[in-house]
N, C-alpha and C positions, 0 to 999 in steps of 0.2 A: 166848423164846416169847411173852411178853407183848407185846413190840414187834411181832412178826409178826402177832399177832391184831389189834393196833391198825392196822397197815398194811393188812391185809386188809379191815378195816371201812371205812377211809377210801377204799380203792379201790372197794369196793362202793358207797358213797354217791356217789362221783364218777361211776361208770358209770350209776347209777340216775338221776342228775339231769344227766347230760351235761356235768359240770363240766370234765373234762379235755379233752373234745372241743372245747368252745367256747373254752377257754383256748388250746389248741393252734392252732385255726383263726385266732384273732385274732392270735396271735404270728406265725404264718406270713404272714398278710396284712400285718402291719406290716413285716416284713423284705422281703416282695415289693414293697411300695409304695416302699421305698428303692431296691430293685433296678430298678424301673421309672422311677425319677426322678419319681414322682408326689408332689409336695410337699404338695398339699392332702390327699391320702389319708393320707400319712405323719402329718401333724399331727392328723388326725382319730383315728388309731389310737394315737397316742403316749400312753404312760403313764409317769408319774414312777416313779423307782426305789424310792420309799418305799411303793409300792402294797402292800396287805395280801396280794396274791396271790403275792408273791415269797417264796421260801423263805429260811431263815436259813442262811447259809454261814459266819457267824462271830458270836460273841457280842458282838463290838465293832461298833457301828452303822456307824462310818465304814468299817471294813475290809469289812463286809458289802456296803455300797454299792459299794465299789471292785471287789470280786469280781464283782458282778452287772454292772457296767459293762464290765469286761474281757470277760466272757462275751458281752455284747451286741456289743462291737466284733468279737469273733471270728466271730460269726454274720454280721454285716453284711459283713465282709470277704469271706467266702465267697460270699455272695449277690451282691455287686458284681462279683466275678470271673466268676460265672456270667452276669451281665448285660452283660459286655463290658469291664469295667475291666481294664487290663493287670495281670497278676499281681504284677509287681515293684512297681508303684505302690501296689496294694492292700495288700501286706504292709508296705511302707515306711510307709504311712499308719497301719497298725495298730500298728507299733512306736512311732511318734511318739505316737499316742493313748494307748497303754498307759503310756508314760513320763510323759505329762501326768497321767494318772489317779494314778499312783504319787506324784506331787508334791503332790496335793491334801491340804490339812490341815483341811478342814472339810466337813460334809455339804452346805452351800450351794455350795461350789466344785464338788463332784461333780455336783449337780443342774444347775448352770450348764454344766458341761463336757458332760454328757449331751446337753443340747439342742444345743449347738454341734456336737458330733460327728455327731449324727443329721442335722442340717440340712446340714452340709458334705458328707457322703456322698450325700445325696439330690440336692443341687444338682449334684454332680459327675456322678452317673448321668443326671440330666436333660440335661446338656450332651453326654454321650456318646451318648445316644439321638438327640439332634438331629443329631449328626454322621453318624449311620448310619440315616437315614430311609428307610423303605420308602414306596411309594405309599400314600396314605391308606387305600384299601380293604384293603390287606394289613395295615397297622397295626391297623385295626379288627378284622380277622380274627384276628390274633395275640392282641390283648387279650381278645377274646371267648373264644378257646380257653383262654387263661391263667386267666380267671375262672371257667371252667365245666368244669374237668377232672373234677369230681365228678358231672357230669350227662352224658346222652347228647348228643353233638355230631354233628349231621348236616350234610352238604353243603348241603342245602336251607335249613337254619337260617342257615348262614354266608352263603349267597347272599342271604338276606333281609336280614340285618343290614348287609351291604356294598352291597346294591343292584346286584349284578352277577349275570349268569346263572351257573348252576352250571358249565357248560363253560368259560366264560371265566375264572371265578375259579380253577378248578383249574389251568388253563394259566398264569395270571398268578402264582399262588402258587408253583408249581414253578419258574418262571423266576426269581422274586425271592428265594425262600428256599432253593431248591436241593433241595427234597424235596417229596414229595406231602403233601397235607393230612393224610391218614390216618397217614402215617409221622411227621409232625411231632407230631400229637396223641399217638401212642404214645410218642414220645421224651419228651414233657413229662410224661406220666403215669408213665413209668418213673422219671424224675427225681424226681417227687413221691413215688413209692413208696420210693425210696432214702432220702429225708429222713424219711419216716414210720417206716421200719424202723430208722433210726439214732436218732431223737430222740423217738419216741412209744412208748406202751405198746400200741398197737393190734395185734391178732393179724394174721396173714397173710391170713386169710379176710376180716377186717374191712377191711383195706387194699384187697384185691381188689374188694370190693363198693363201697367208697367211691369208688374211682377207675374204676368201671365196666368192669372187665375181664371181667365176665360170670360166670366161674367161677374157683375157686381154681386149678384145674389149668391153665387158660388163662393166668392171671396168672403162675404159676410158669414156664411155657414161654416166655412173652414176656420176662419179667424175665431169665431165664438167657440168652436169645438176645442181649439188649442189654448186660447187665452182666457175664456170664460166670460168675455164681454163682446158685444158687437163692436165693430170698428168705430161707429159713431159715438158710442158711450165711452170707449177707450180714449178717443181723442178729447172728448169733453173733460174727462177725468185727469188725463196725464199730459195734455199738450204743454210742452216746454217746461214740465216739472223736472227739475234737476235731481 
């Protein structure tokens, strides 16, 4: 019971000062920068594994760092697959990296390997994105959508940032991406919601509000249509399942 009281107190403080929100957002932004092959952004968001924000997974310092790096590799692997890396390549890289982590005999080796792994994945994703280039206006549009899923995205705003008329942008987007702009935005928001349901503590209504679904009922309806489950069932089934 004492542990439960302490846990409730910590969660209350985190909510009051937005601690978990900021940590979650930064972490997701870091993984997304790797997925996008954005080397500069990845380096800006990069944090060493000895950051005080990391939890303790083992009383042994070296083993604790190894566990955290293995978890990092698992997340990066899934983000890279979503970003276009072939699944077999992604999982083979993961296996290689986990074996290399296991071989480390010092904390310095772990820190060095951490940087090497993150740089390698980011550069690979950068090359993949170069091989699958959309027209510049569409790339700008996709990046804007990706960075603004938590705000209201309008066709007029996308038209302004791309410098194209709304009509032409709509036609070009559908031609290049194979889906309407609104459909694409919904897909990305649903995907973001999946991640938040799996890996964050936010309630369903908080996720719905954060991702601009309007109402909780609308979020539930859209999520079930795309995923096949209600958000509540999805969280119960997949919460923190690696």
